[in-house]
OpenMM code with the backbone's topology and positions (N, CA, C; nanometers):
from openmm import Vec3, app, unit

residues = "MET ASP LYS PHE LEU SER LYS ILE THR PRO GLU TRP ALA LEU ARG ALA GLY LEU GLY ALA MET TYR ILE TYR SER GLY ILE ASP ILE VAL ARG HIS PRO THR ALA TRP TYR TRP ALA VAL ARG PRO LEU PHE LYS TRP PHE PRO ALA SER MET ARG ALA SER LEU SER GLN PRO GLU ILE MET ASN ARG TYR LEU LEU LEU GLN GLY ILE ILE GLU PHE ILE LEU ALA PHE ILE LEU LEU ALA TRP PHE LEU PRO LYS PHE TRP ALA ARG TRP ALA ALA PHE ILE THR THR LEU GLU PHE ALA ALA ILE LEU LEU LEU VAL PRO ILE ASP ALA ILE THR PHE ARG ASP ILE GLY LEU LEU GLY GLY ALA SER ALA LEU TRP ILE ILE LEU SER GLN SER VAL PHE THR ILE PRO THR GLU LYS TYR GLU THR LYS SER LEU LYS ARG VAL GLU HIS HIS LEU GLY LYS THR PRO LEU THR ALA LEU GLY GLN ALA ASP GLU PRO THR VAL GLU THR PHE GLU GLU PHE MET GLY THR GLN SER LYS GLU LEU SER GLU".split()
positions = [
    Vec3(2.2153, -0.1751, 1.8662),
    Vec3(2.1180, -0.2510, 1.8037),
    Vec3(1.9760, -0.1924, 1.8082),
    Vec3(1.9517, -0.1373, 1.9372),
    Vec3(1.8222, -0.0726, 1.9409),
    Vec3(1.7996, 0.0724, 1.8651),
    Vec3(1.9316, 0.1200, 1.8515),
    Vec3(1.9117, 0.2413, 1.7736),
    Vec3(1.8872, 0.2308, 1.6336),
    Vec3(1.9541, 0.1139, 1.5894),
    Vec3(1.9215, 0.0735, 1.4546),
    Vec3(1.7699, 0.0313, 1.4199),
    Vec3(1.7341, -0.0447, 1.5179),
    Vec3(1.5862, -0.0856, 1.4828),
    Vec3(1.4896, 0.0199, 1.5046),
    Vec3(1.5267, 0.1132, 1.5804),
    Vec3(1.4283, 0.2313, 1.6070),
    Vec3(1.4376, 0.3069, 1.4911),
    Vec3(1.5127, 0.3177, 1.3957),
    Vec3(1.5139, 0.3842, 1.2817),
    Vec3(1.4365, 0.3311, 1.1605),
    Vec3(1.4164, 0.1885, 1.1645),
    Vec3(1.3529, 0.0971, 1.0568),
    Vec3(1.2071, 0.1291, 1.0791),
    Vec3(1.1438, 0.1827, 0.9965),
    Vec3(0.9989, 0.1890, 0.9824),
    Vec3(0.9282, 0.0925, 0.9055),
    Vec3(0.7980, 0.0592, 0.9278),
    Vec3(0.7417, -0.0211, 0.8387),
    Vec3(0.7330, -0.0118, 0.6905),
    Vec3(0.7338, 0.1133, 0.6565),
    Vec3(0.7692, 0.1452, 0.5245),
    Vec3(0.8926, 0.1135, 0.4575),
    Vec3(1.0033, 0.1157, 0.5255),
    Vec3(1.1354, 0.0891, 0.4832),
    Vec3(1.1443, -0.0687, 0.4790),
    Vec3(1.0888, -0.1290, 0.5662),
    Vec3(1.1081, -0.2901, 0.5869),
    Vec3(1.0226, -0.3484, 0.4491),
    Vec3(0.8989, -0.2771, 0.4214),
    Vec3(0.8594, -0.3247, 0.3052),
    Vec3(0.9100, -0.2868, 0.1750),
    Vec3(0.9557, -0.1669, 0.1739),
    Vec3(1.0206, -0.1156, 0.0505),
    Vec3(1.1466, -0.2119, 0.0170),
    Vec3(1.2250, -0.2510, 0.1443),
    Vec3(1.3511, -0.3215, 0.1132),
    Vec3(1.3226, -0.4640, 0.0779),
    Vec3(1.2039, -0.5294, 0.1250),
    Vec3(1.1673, -0.6627, 0.1057),
    Vec3(1.1248, -0.6613, -0.0348),
    Vec3(1.0363, -0.5639, -0.0741),
    Vec3(0.9901, -0.5882, -0.2271),
    Vec3(1.1164, -0.5499, -0.3156),
    Vec3(1.1863, -0.4454, -0.2840),
    Vec3(1.2992, -0.4061, -0.3603),
    Vec3(1.4001, -0.5196, -0.3932),
    Vec3(1.4310, -0.6003, -0.2800),
    Vec3(1.5106, -0.7172, -0.2876),
    Vec3(1.4393, -0.8276, -0.3840),
    Vec3(1.3265, -0.8486, -0.3644),
    Vec3(1.2510, -0.9491, -0.4328),
    Vec3(1.2726, -0.9315, -0.5837),
    Vec3(1.2507, -0.7853, -0.6395),
    Vec3(1.2365, -0.7302, -0.7628),
    Vec3(1.4094, -0.7524, -0.8189),
    Vec3(1.4876, -0.7312, -0.7456),
    Vec3(1.6456, -0.7465, -0.7854),
    Vec3(1.6626, -0.8883, -0.8170),
    Vec3(1.6260, -0.9796, -0.7314),
    Vec3(1.6435, -1.1256, -0.7521),
    Vec3(1.5697, -1.1540, -0.8617),
    Vec3(1.4463, -1.1495, -0.8890),
    Vec3(1.3716, -1.2114, -0.9905),
    Vec3(1.4030, -1.1447, -1.1207),
    Vec3(1.4438, -1.0007, -1.1163),
    Vec3(1.4701, -0.9251, -1.2328),
    Vec3(1.5947, -0.9902, -1.2889),
    Vec3(1.7004, -1.0150, -1.2061),
    Vec3(1.8307, -1.0741, -1.2623),
    Vec3(1.8108, -1.2069, -1.3121),
    Vec3(1.7226, -1.3011, -1.2433),
    Vec3(1.7077, -1.4305, -1.2843),
    Vec3(1.6290, -1.4194, -1.4211),
    Vec3(1.5151, -1.3232, -1.4408),
    Vec3(1.4547, -1.3286, -1.5655),
    Vec3(1.5268, -1.2844, -1.6676),
    Vec3(1.6355, -1.1846, -1.6561),
    Vec3(1.7042, -1.1465, -1.7535),
    Vec3(1.8089, -1.2568, -1.8063),
    Vec3(1.8867, -1.3328, -1.6965),
    Vec3(1.9698, -1.4214, -1.6986),
    Vec3(1.9264, -1.5509, -1.7695),
    Vec3(1.8127, -1.6038, -1.7261),
    Vec3(1.7472, -1.7394, -1.7601),
    Vec3(1.6060, -1.7213, -1.8112),
    Vec3(1.5731, -1.6430, -1.9078),
    Vec3(1.4276, -1.6285, -1.9619),
    Vec3(1.3548, -1.7632, -1.9778),
    Vec3(1.4169, -1.8595, -2.0324),
    Vec3(1.3567, -1.9723, -2.0738),
    Vec3(1.3083, -2.0479, -1.9167),
    Vec3(1.3604, -2.0229, -1.8161),
    Vec3(1.3257, -2.0770, -1.7011),
    Vec3(1.1973, -2.0176, -1.6366),
    Vec3(1.1444, -1.8966, -1.7208),
    Vec3(1.0204, -1.8345, -1.6590),
    Vec3(0.9040, -1.8594, -1.7574),
    Vec3(0.9281, -1.9364, -1.8816),
    Vec3(0.8111, -1.9510, -1.9580),
    Vec3(0.6962, -2.0042, -1.8734),
    Vec3(0.7191, -2.1035, -1.7850),
    Vec3(0.6011, -2.1515, -1.7044),
    Vec3(0.5026, -2.0474, -1.6504),
    Vec3(0.5679, -1.9368, -1.6151),
    Vec3(0.4981, -1.8143, -1.5687),
    Vec3(0.4070, -1.7274, -1.6719),
    Vec3(0.4548, -1.7416, -1.7795),
    Vec3(0.3981, -1.6735, -1.9038),
    Vec3(0.2941, -1.7616, -1.9676),
    Vec3(0.3168, -1.8850, -1.9667),
    Vec3(0.2294, -1.9691, -2.0656),
    Vec3(0.0787, -1.9731, -2.0219),
    Vec3(0.0491, -1.9819, -1.8766),
    Vec3(-0.0860, -1.9749, -1.8458),
    Vec3(-0.1707, -1.8457, -1.8862),
    Vec3(-0.0970, -1.7442, -1.9167),
    Vec3(-0.1627, -1.6024, -1.9419),
    Vec3(-0.2059, -1.6265, -2.0963),
    Vec3(-0.1380, -1.7111, -2.1874),
    Vec3(-0.2015, -1.7396, -2.3203),
    Vec3(-0.3480, -1.7644, -2.3399),
    Vec3(-0.3986, -1.8360, -2.2180),
    Vec3(-0.5418, -1.8672, -2.2409),
    Vec3(-0.6364, -1.7784, -2.2476),
    Vec3(-0.5980, -1.6464, -2.2133),
    Vec3(-0.6744, -1.5192, -2.2161),
    Vec3(-0.6720, -1.4417, -2.3489),
    Vec3(-0.5823, -1.5042, -2.4412),
    Vec3(-0.5879, -1.4488, -2.5802),
    Vec3(-0.6598, -1.5198, -2.6635),
    Vec3(-0.6751, -1.4730, -2.7779),
    Vec3(-0.7779, -1.5523, -2.8737),
    Vec3(-0.6650, -1.6565, -2.9422),
    Vec3(-0.7224, -1.7620, -2.9793),
    Vec3(-0.6487, -1.8838, -3.0295),
    Vec3(-0.5682, -1.8274, -3.1392),
    Vec3(-0.6012, -1.7502, -3.2259),
    Vec3(-0.5190, -1.7074, -3.3302),
    Vec3(-0.3885, -1.6340, -3.2862),
    Vec3(-0.3757, -1.5792, -3.1704),
    Vec3(-0.2751, -1.5077, -3.1239),
    Vec3(-0.1989, -1.5993, -3.0328),
    Vec3(-0.2390, -1.7103, -2.9962),
    Vec3(-0.1726, -1.7976, -2.8964),
    Vec3(-0.0141, -1.8559, -2.9632),
    Vec3(-0.0339, -1.9068, -3.1064),
    Vec3(0.0557, -1.9533, -3.1594),
    Vec3(0.1814, -1.8532, -3.1940),
    Vec3(0.1572, -1.7244, -3.2123),
    Vec3(0.2594, -1.6372, -3.2361),
    Vec3(0.3166, -1.5934, -3.1003),
    Vec3(0.2293, -1.5714, -2.9887),
    Vec3(0.2884, -1.5372, -2.8645),
    Vec3(0.3830, -1.6536, -2.8027),
    Vec3(0.3569, -1.7627, -2.8316),
    Vec3(0.4165, -1.8795, -2.7502),
    Vec3(0.5631, -1.9044, -2.8247),
    Vec3(0.5866, -1.8334, -2.9330),
    Vec3(0.7444, -1.8391, -2.9962),
    Vec3(0.8353, -1.8107, -2.9017),
    Vec3(0.9454, -1.8785, -2.8997),
    Vec3(1.0398, -1.8424, -2.7978),
    Vec3(1.1108, -1.7006, -2.8132),
    Vec3(1.1138, -1.6671, -2.9268),
    Vec3(1.1584, -1.5158, -2.9508),
    Vec3(1.0701, -1.4217, -2.8868),
    Vec3(0.9406, -1.4210, -2.9141),
    Vec3(0.8603, -1.3153, -2.8483),
    Vec3(0.8630, -1.3345, -2.7084),
    Vec3(0.8545, -1.4628, -2.6391),
    Vec3(0.8490, -1.4784, -2.5052),
    Vec3(0.9799, -1.4178, -2.4571),
    Vec3(1.0899, -1.4521, -2.5103),
    Vec3(1.2234, -1.3908, -2.4531),
    Vec3(1.2313, -1.2548, -2.4555),
    Vec3(1.1553, -1.1858, -2.5562),
    Vec3(1.1566, -1.0330, -2.5588),
    Vec3(1.0801, -0.9911, -2.4472),
    Vec3(0.9414, -1.0367, -2.4350),
    Vec3(0.8506, -1.0092, -2.3159),
    Vec3(0.9251, -1.0180, -2.1856),
    Vec3(0.9976, -1.1481, -2.1827),
    Vec3(1.0552, -1.1445, -2.0300),
    Vec3(1.1796, -1.0681, -2.0013),
    Vec3(1.2540, -1.0252, -2.1143),
    Vec3(1.3610, -0.9056, -2.0850),
    Vec3(1.3030, -0.7842, -2.0458),
    Vec3(1.1808, -0.7476, -2.1160),
    Vec3(1.1157, -0.6353, -2.0739),
    Vec3(1.0689, -0.6445, -1.9361),
    Vec3(1.0031, -0.7571, -1.9023),
    Vec3(0.9637, -0.7730, -1.7664),
    Vec3(1.0855, -0.7590, -1.6558),
    Vec3(1.2009, -0.8199, -1.7009),
    Vec3(1.3204, -0.8186, -1.6230),
    Vec3(1.3612, -0.6755, -1.5952),
    Vec3(1.3570, -0.5885, -1.7136),
    Vec3(1.3943, -0.4494, -1.6872),
    Vec3(1.3042, -0.3685, -1.6048),
    Vec3(1.1850, -0.3969, -1.6234),
    Vec3(1.0829, -0.3193, -1.5424),
    Vec3(1.0880, -0.3698, -1.3957),
    Vec3(1.1282, -0.4784, -1.3696),
    Vec3(1.1457, -0.5199, -1.2255),
    Vec3(1.2793, -0.4476, -1.1699),
    Vec3(1.3790, -0.4426, -1.2606),
    Vec3(1.4976, -0.3642, -1.1974),
    Vec3(1.4618, -0.2142, -1.1791),
    Vec3(1.3801, -0.1629, -1.2521),
    Vec3(1.3309, -0.0174, -1.2420),
    Vec3(1.2399, -0.0191, -1.1112),
    Vec3(1.1677, -0.0936, -1.0931),
    Vec3(1.0798, -0.1025, -0.9899),
    Vec3(1.1625, -0.1229, -0.8338),
    Vec3(1.2718, -0.2033, -0.8619),
    Vec3(1.3637, -0.2220, -0.7463),
    Vec3(1.4300, -0.1050, -0.7156),
    Vec3(1.4989, -0.0351, -0.8125),
    Vec3(1.5625, 0.0915, -0.7885),
    Vec3(1.4830, 0.1996, -0.7244),
    Vec3(1.3473, 0.2079, -0.7539),
    Vec3(1.2583, 0.3114, -0.7149),
    Vec3(1.2315, 0.2827, -0.5731),
    Vec3(1.1968, 0.1476, -0.5437),
    Vec3(1.1699, 0.1167, -0.3960),
    Vec3(1.2761, 0.1187, -0.3089),
    Vec3(1.4091, 0.0921, -0.3663),
    Vec3(1.5180, 0.1284, -0.2661),
    Vec3(1.5930, 0.2651, -0.2747),
    Vec3(1.5579, 0.3470, -0.3517),
    Vec3(1.6187, 0.4740, -0.3626),
    Vec3(1.5474, 0.5721, -0.2642),
    Vec3(1.6297, 0.6025, -0.1435),
    Vec3(1.5807, 0.6639, -0.0518),
    Vec3(1.5646, 0.8147, -0.0685),
    Vec3(1.6522, 0.8570, -0.1751),
    Vec3(1.6590, 1.0053, -0.2330),
    Vec3(1.5488, 1.0333, -0.3295),
    Vec3(1.4664, 0.9507, -0.3776),
    Vec3(1.3439, 0.9709, -0.4640),
    Vec3(1.2345, 1.0184, -0.3772),
    Vec3(1.1719, 1.1191, -0.4298),
    Vec3(1.0334, 1.1640, -0.3648),
    Vec3(0.9452, 1.0346, -0.3403),
    Vec3(0.8891, 1.0348, -0.2359),
    Vec3(0.7967, 0.9277, -0.1946),
    Vec3(0.6802, 0.8952, -0.3304),
    Vec3(0.6487, 1.0082, -0.3731),
    Vec3(0.5584, 0.9843, -0.5045),
    Vec3(0.5884, 0.8606, -0.5920),
    Vec3(0.7167, 0.8460, -0.6287),
    Vec3(0.7730, 0.7273, -0.7017),
    Vec3(0.7502, 0.5911, -0.6269),
    Vec3(0.7893, 0.6120, -0.5043),
    Vec3(0.7655, 0.4742, -0.4358),
    Vec3(0.6067, 0.4435, -0.4351),
    Vec3(0.5138, 0.5470, -0.4154),
    Vec3(0.3861, 0.4943, -0.4100),
    Vec3(0.3336, 0.4540, -0.5243),
    Vec3(0.3940, 0.4988, -0.6440),
    Vec3(0.3367, 0.4444, -0.7616),
    Vec3(0.4051, 0.3115, -0.7955),
    Vec3(0.5335, 0.2873, -0.7400),
    Vec3(0.5924, 0.1441, -0.7475),
    Vec3(0.5031, 0.0464, -0.6726),
    Vec3(0.4658, 0.0955, -0.5556),
    Vec3(0.3761, 0.0118, -0.4867),
    Vec3(0.2428, -0.0231, -0.5356),
    Vec3(0.1885, 0.0861, -0.5991),
    Vec3(0.0629, 0.0496, -0.6720),
    Vec3(0.0672, -0.0405, -0.7921),
    Vec3(0.1730, -0.0076, -0.8553),
    Vec3(0.2044, -0.1082, -0.9718),
    Vec3(0.2240, -0.2556, -0.9175),
    Vec3(0.2957, -0.2714, -0.8296),
    Vec3(0.3464, -0.4035, -0.7659),
    Vec3(0.2078, -0.4592, -0.7087),
    Vec3(0.1166, -0.3983, -0.6514),
    Vec3(-0.0098, -0.4344, -0.6087),
    Vec3(-0.0880, -0.4715, -0.7358),
    Vec3(-0.0916, -0.3997, -0.8528),
    Vec3(-0.1799, -0.4513, -0.9584),
    Vec3(-0.1068, -0.5727, -1.0104),
    Vec3(0.0120, -0.5716, -1.0155),
    Vec3(0.0862, -0.6902, -1.0720),
    Vec3(0.0463, -0.8107, -0.9931),
    Vec3(0.0677, -0.8087, -0.8611),
    Vec3(0.0339, -0.9326, -0.8060),
    Vec3(-0.1243, -0.9701, -0.7946),
    Vec3(-0.2023, -0.8690, -0.8033),
    Vec3(-0.3509, -0.9033, -0.7988),
    Vec3(-0.3833, -0.9664, -0.9481),
    Vec3(-0.3242, -0.9332, -1.0523),
    Vec3(-0.3281, -0.9771, -1.1815),
    Vec3(-0.2881, -1.1347, -1.1860),
    Vec3(-0.1706, -1.1436, -1.1177),
    Vec3(-0.1167, -1.2751, -1.1325),
    Vec3(-0.1858, -1.3669, -1.0571),
    Vec3(-0.2646, -1.3419, -0.9463),
    Vec3(-0.3413, -1.4097, -0.8611),
    Vec3(-0.4800, -1.4306, -0.9314),
    Vec3(-0.5304, -1.3642, -1.0111),
    Vec3(-0.6477, -1.3559, -1.0843),
    Vec3(-0.6305, -1.4292, -1.2155),
    Vec3(-0.5188, -1.4115, -1.2816),
    Vec3(-0.5062, -1.4805, -1.4243),
    Vec3(-0.4206, -1.6073, -1.4152),
    Vec3(-0.3259, -1.6422, -1.3316),
    Vec3(-0.2549, -1.7617, -1.3431),
    Vec3(-0.3260, -1.8513, -1.2499),
    Vec3(-0.3251, -1.9850, -1.2816),
    Vec3(-0.3878, -2.0846, -1.1968),
    Vec3(-0.3081, -2.0935, -1.0832),
    Vec3(-0.3690, -2.1517, -0.9665),
    Vec3(-0.3283, -2.1668, -0.8321),
    Vec3(-0.2244, -2.2946, -0.8548),
    Vec3(-0.1081, -2.2731, -0.8013),
    Vec3(-0.0087, -2.3596, -0.8043),
    Vec3(0.0921, -2.3779, -0.6632),
    Vec3(0.1914, -2.4372, -0.6536),
    Vec3(0.2636, -2.4666, -0.5330),
    Vec3(0.3211, -2.3191, -0.4893),
    Vec3(0.3209, -2.2017, -0.5606),
    Vec3(0.3760, -2.0785, -0.5227),
    Vec3(0.2772, -1.9790, -0.5122),
    Vec3(0.1609, -1.9920, -0.5002),
    Vec3(0.0540, -1.9084, -0.4948),
    Vec3(0.0545, -1.8446, -0.3765),
    Vec3(0.0973, -1.9095, -0.2548),
    Vec3(0.1002, -1.8637, -0.1272),
    Vec3(0.1950, -1.7530, -0.1331),
    Vec3(0.3042, -1.7508, -0.1930),
    Vec3(0.4181, -1.6438, -0.1993),
    Vec3(0.3416, -1.5089, -0.2608),
    Vec3(0.2659, -1.5521, -0.3699),
    Vec3(0.2018, -1.4282, -0.4295),
    Vec3(0.1180, -1.3567, -0.3635),
    Vec3(0.0331, -1.4364, -0.2693),
    Vec3(-0.0771, -1.3762, -0.1662),
    Vec3(0.0121, -1.2835, -0.0763),
    Vec3(0.1335, -1.3326, -0.0179),
    Vec3(0.2157, -1.2490, 0.0650),
    Vec3(0.2614, -1.1255, 0.0009),
    Vec3(0.3287, -1.1402, -0.1039),
    Vec3(0.3658, -1.0216, -0.1842),
    Vec3(0.2591, -0.9226, -0.2127),
    Vec3(0.1397, -0.9700, -0.2581),
    Vec3(0.0243, -0.8719, -0.2684),
    Vec3(-0.0152, -0.7936, -0.1328),
    Vec3(-0.0202, -0.8773, -0.0297),
    Vec3(-0.0378, -0.8076, 0.0853),
    Vec3(0.0546, -0.6944, 0.1244),
    Vec3(0.2044, -0.7384, 0.1088),
    Vec3(0.3067, -0.6447, 0.1361),
    Vec3(0.2934, -0.5166, 0.0610),
    Vec3(0.2727, -0.5333, -0.0869),
    Vec3(0.2754, -0.4272, -0.1717),
    Vec3(0.1500, -0.3363, -0.1362),
    Vec3(0.0242, -0.3971, -0.1214),
    Vec3(-0.0802, -0.3168, -0.0727),
    Vec3(-0.0681, -0.2481, 0.0512),
    Vec3(-0.0071, -0.3012, 0.1481),
    Vec3(0.0305, -0.2385, 0.2794),
    Vec3(0.1200, -0.1109, 0.2442),
    Vec3(0.2284, -0.1404, 0.1656),
    Vec3(0.3266, -0.0148, 0.1344),
    Vec3(0.2415, 0.0900, 0.0718),
    Vec3(0.1516, 0.0581, -0.0241),
    Vec3(0.0825, 0.1650, -0.1065),
    Vec3(-0.0137, 0.2272, -0.0080),
    Vec3(-0.0864, 0.1609, 0.0997),
    Vec3(-0.1659, 0.2325, 0.1842),
    Vec3(-0.0846, 0.3230, 0.2806),
    Vec3(0.0283, 0.2616, 0.3082),
    Vec3(0.1322, 0.3534, 0.3978),
    Vec3(0.1690, 0.4985, 0.3333),
    Vec3(0.2190, 0.4641, 0.2140),
    Vec3(0.2495, 0.5845, 0.1365),
    Vec3(0.1286, 0.6749, 0.0978),
    Vec3(0.0295, 0.6217, 0.0853),
    Vec3(-0.0912, 0.7021, 0.0341),
    Vec3(-0.1770, 0.7844, 0.1495),
    Vec3(-0.1136, 0.7381, 0.2829),
    Vec3(-0.1948, 0.8063, 0.3914),
    Vec3(-0.1872, 0.9574, 0.3893),
    Vec3(-0.0778, 0.9921, 0.3642),
    Vec3(-0.0720, 1.1466, 0.3553),
    Vec3(-0.1269, 1.2023, 0.2446),
    Vec3(-0.1341, 1.1422, 0.1498),
    Vec3(-0.2178, 1.2182, 0.0285),
    Vec3(-0.3751, 1.2188, 0.0644),
    Vec3(-0.4315, 1.1229, 0.1189),
    Vec3(-0.5552, 1.1177, 0.1411),
    Vec3(-0.6368, 1.1779, 0.2746),
    Vec3(-0.5356, 1.2152, 0.3659),
    Vec3(-0.5661, 1.2690, 0.4960),
    Vec3(-0.5655, 1.4177, 0.4997),
    Vec3(-0.6715, 1.4861, 0.5723),
    Vec3(-0.6457, 1.6338, 0.6078),
    Vec3(-0.5776, 1.6494, 0.7357),
    Vec3(-0.4703, 1.7201, 0.7483),
    Vec3(-0.3938, 1.7286, 0.8741),
    Vec3(-0.5105, 1.8122, 0.9710),
    Vec3(-0.5447, 1.7568, 1.0834),
    Vec3(-0.6385, 1.8389, 1.1492),
    Vec3(-0.5727, 1.9313, 1.2428),
    Vec3(-0.4400, 1.9336, 1.2562),
    Vec3(-0.3830, 2.0409, 1.3403),
    Vec3(-0.3971, 2.1790, 1.2839),
    Vec3(-0.4241, 2.1760, 1.1685),
    Vec3(-0.4354, 2.3334, 1.0969),
    Vec3(-0.5683, 2.3761, 1.1293),
    Vec3(-0.6786, 2.2899, 1.1531),
    Vec3(-0.8199, 2.3368, 1.1525),
    Vec3(-0.8509, 2.3300, 1.3101),
    Vec3(-0.7867, 2.2427, 1.3908),
    Vec3(-0.8375, 2.2523, 1.5491),
    Vec3(-0.7388, 2.3533, 1.6125),
    Vec3(-0.7979, 2.4012, 1.7029),
    Vec3(-0.7200, 2.5179, 1.7708),
    Vec3(-0.6543, 2.4270, 1.8921),
    Vec3(-0.7323, 2.3333, 1.9706),
    Vec3(-0.6677, 2.2797, 2.0912),
    Vec3(-0.6678, 2.1292, 2.0513),
    Vec3(-0.7809, 2.0627, 2.0920),
    Vec3(-0.7851, 1.9067, 2.0581),
    Vec3(-0.8959, 1.8699, 1.9901),
    Vec3(-0.9225, 1.7580, 1.9719),
    Vec3(-1.0406, 1.7259, 1.8910),
    Vec3(-1.1506, 1.7197, 1.9712),
    Vec3(-1.2704, 1.7704, 1.9201),
    Vec3(-1.4018, 1.7829, 1.9979),
    Vec3(-1.4789, 1.6618, 1.9570),
    Vec3(-1.5703, 1.6405, 2.0670),
    Vec3(-1.6769, 1.5215, 2.0405),
    Vec3(-1.8078, 1.5752, 2.0718),
    Vec3(-1.8934, 1.5707, 1.9720),
    Vec3(-2.0315, 1.6219, 1.9830),
    Vec3(-2.1266, 1.5131, 2.0141),
    Vec3(-2.2189, 1.5355, 2.1096),
    Vec3(-2.3236, 1.4470, 2.1289),
    Vec3(-2.4491, 1.5164, 2.1500),
    Vec3(-2.5583, 1.4411, 2.0804),
    Vec3(-2.6933, 1.5151, 2.0793),
    Vec3(-2.8026, 1.4107, 2.1517),
    Vec3(-2.8338, 1.4618, 2.2706),
    Vec3(-2.9205, 1.3711, 2.3518),
    Vec3(-3.0711, 1.4072, 2.3315),
    Vec3(-3.1517, 1.3235, 2.3085),
    Vec3(-3.2813, 1.3632, 2.2867),
    Vec3(-3.3593, 1.3284, 2.4138),
    Vec3(-3.4639, 1.4092, 2.4362),
    Vec3(-3.5444, 1.3805, 2.5487),
    Vec3(-3.4870, 1.4890, 2.6666),
    Vec3(-3.4617, 1.4281, 2.7785),
    Vec3(-3.4197, 1.5008, 2.9076),
    Vec3(-3.2848, 1.5228, 2.8912),
    Vec3(-3.2396, 1.6565, 2.8394),
    Vec3(-3.1004, 1.6924, 2.8215),
    Vec3(-3.0781, 1.7794, 2.9341),
    Vec3(-2.9461, 1.7760, 2.9983),
    Vec3(-2.9144, 1.8765, 3.1041),
    Vec3(-2.8903, 2.0011, 3.0269),
    Vec3(-2.9030, 2.1097, 3.0768),
    Vec3(-2.8662, 2.2259, 3.0286),
    Vec3(-2.7292, 2.2338, 2.9821),
    Vec3(-2.6881, 2.2989, 2.8761),
    Vec3(-2.5402, 2.3008, 2.8315),
    Vec3(-2.5093, 2.4439, 2.9021),
    Vec3(-2.3712, 2.4597, 2.8569),
    Vec3(-2.3188, 2.6095, 2.9082),
    Vec3(-2.3788, 2.7297, 2.8774),
    Vec3(-2.4563, 2.7189, 2.7602),
    Vec3(-2.5333, 2.8264, 2.7056),
    Vec3(-2.6804, 2.8275, 2.7650),
    Vec3(-2.7260, 2.7233, 2.8410),
    Vec3(-2.8393, 2.7274, 2.8913),
    Vec3(-2.9521, 2.6729, 2.8018),
    Vec3(-2.9433, 2.6139, 2.6953),
    Vec3(-3.0231, 2.5664, 2.6040),
    Vec3(-3.0400, 2.4214, 2.6244),
    Vec3(-3.1587, 2.3638, 2.6061),
    Vec3(-3.1907, 2.2360, 2.6288),
    Vec3(-3.1944, 2.1742, 2.4857),
    Vec3(-3.1557, 2.0342, 2.4515),
    Vec3(-3.1730, 1.9797, 2.3386),
    Vec3(-3.0674, 2.0379, 2.2575),
    Vec3(-2.9621, 2.0829, 2.2904),
    Vec3(-2.8467, 2.1193, 2.1968),
    Vec3(-2.7379, 2.0435, 2.2076),
    Vec3(-2.6491, 2.0182, 2.1260),
    Vec3(-2.5304, 1.9234, 2.1324),
    Vec3(-2.4361, 1.9667, 2.2379),
    Vec3(-2.4039, 1.8594, 2.3066),
    Vec3(-2.2872, 1.9005, 2.4079),
    Vec3(-2.1576, 1.8783, 2.3416),
    Vec3(-2.0713, 1.9656, 2.3536),
    Vec3(-1.9541, 1.9720, 2.2792),
    Vec3(-1.8398, 1.9560, 2.3801),
    Vec3(-1.7541, 1.8585, 2.3723),
    Vec3(-1.6539, 1.8196, 2.4784),
    Vec3(-1.5102, 1.8125, 2.4105),
    Vec3(-1.4188, 1.8384, 2.4745),
    Vec3(-1.2817, 1.8129, 2.4128),
    Vec3(-1.2522, 1.6493, 2.4758),
    Vec3(-1.1474, 1.5968, 2.4053),
    Vec3(-1.1105, 1.4505, 2.4477),
    Vec3(-1.0942, 1.4625, 2.5916),
    Vec3(-1.0102, 1.5644, 2.6505),
    Vec3(-0.9575, 1.5655, 2.7760),
    Vec3(-1.0683, 1.5776, 2.8428),
    Vec3(-1.1940, 1.6412, 2.8399),
    Vec3(-1.3011, 1.6773, 2.9166),
    Vec3(-1.3722, 1.5425, 2.9191),
    Vec3(-1.3973, 1.4661, 2.8193),
    Vec3(-1.4460, 1.3147, 2.8110),
    Vec3(-1.3891, 1.2503, 2.8946),
    Vec3(-1.2565, 1.2399, 2.8857),
    Vec3(-1.1968, 1.1325, 2.9650),
    Vec3(-1.1547, 1.1703, 3.1048),
    Vec3(-1.2032, 1.3136, 3.1431),
    Vec3(-1.2050, 1.3458, 3.2758),
    Vec3(-1.0757, 1.3983, 3.3281),
    Vec3(-0.9765, 1.4230, 3.2366),
    Vec3(-0.8394, 1.4691, 3.2638),
    Vec3(-0.8314, 1.6353, 3.2638),
    Vec3(-0.9438, 1.7068, 3.2271),
    Vec3(-0.9451, 1.8264, 3.2419),
    Vec3(-1.1069, 1.8924, 3.2500),
    Vec3(-1.1247, 1.9693, 3.3372),
    Vec3(-1.2499, 2.0204, 3.3579),
    Vec3(-1.3170, 2.1261, 3.2511),
    Vec3(-1.4155, 2.1473, 3.2498),
    Vec3(-1.4769, 2.2194, 3.1387),
    Vec3(-1.4398, 2.3754, 3.1679),
    Vec3(-1.4295, 2.3979, 3.3074),
    Vec3(-1.3974, 2.5435, 3.3418),
    Vec3(-1.2649, 2.5821, 3.3001),
    Vec3(-1.1783, 2.4782, 3.2991),
    Vec3(-1.0317, 2.5091, 3.2669),
    Vec3(-1.0111, 2.5192, 3.1083),
    Vec3(-1.1075, 2.4578, 3.0419),
    Vec3(-1.0803, 2.4592, 2.8905),
    Vec3(-1.1377, 2.5831, 2.8363),
    Vec3(-1.2310, 2.6647, 2.8982),
    Vec3(-1.2888, 2.7619, 2.8458),
    Vec3(-1.2235, 2.9063, 2.8788),
] * unit.nanometer
topology = app.Topology()
chain = topology.addChain("A")
for resn in residues:
    res = topology.addResidue(resn, chain)
    for name in ("N", "CA", "C"):
        topology.addAtom(name, app.Element.getBySymbol(name[0]), res)
């Protein structure tokens, strides 16, 4: 059991949860589109009055909900497909984040708003996890040993290794923590 749990990462827990949610809702939307009219009707208030009558026709709503169900199946597949590049999962998480942010902003608060808040949090957490490698620079390439800390003290400054006063003191993390002396690091 410990071996199994050690292989589950937060990324995969979020992907599995969101993917399962999309499978469930996608199946239900495709099988019972009329049961989802309640979720679509509040969106009509954002359209001009002239469009509301045509958008609220059952045929139009059924087509929209069928399209929504198909999109949810696609998102579920992308989130659950371990063999696809993470690029696809990152986009699926971003689209899910936008979808639930739009739901929370455009649909009135009701008995299931708490669920949408949790799904927004899960989707945005997954997007952040999957985006970290895109927006960070690996420091290992540019740092030879460990990270260096620079301090600049004004006024009375002890002489540095070069013998210059008022120059920044550069220390490695190990030197700062006292686990390595400056003489050993040079």
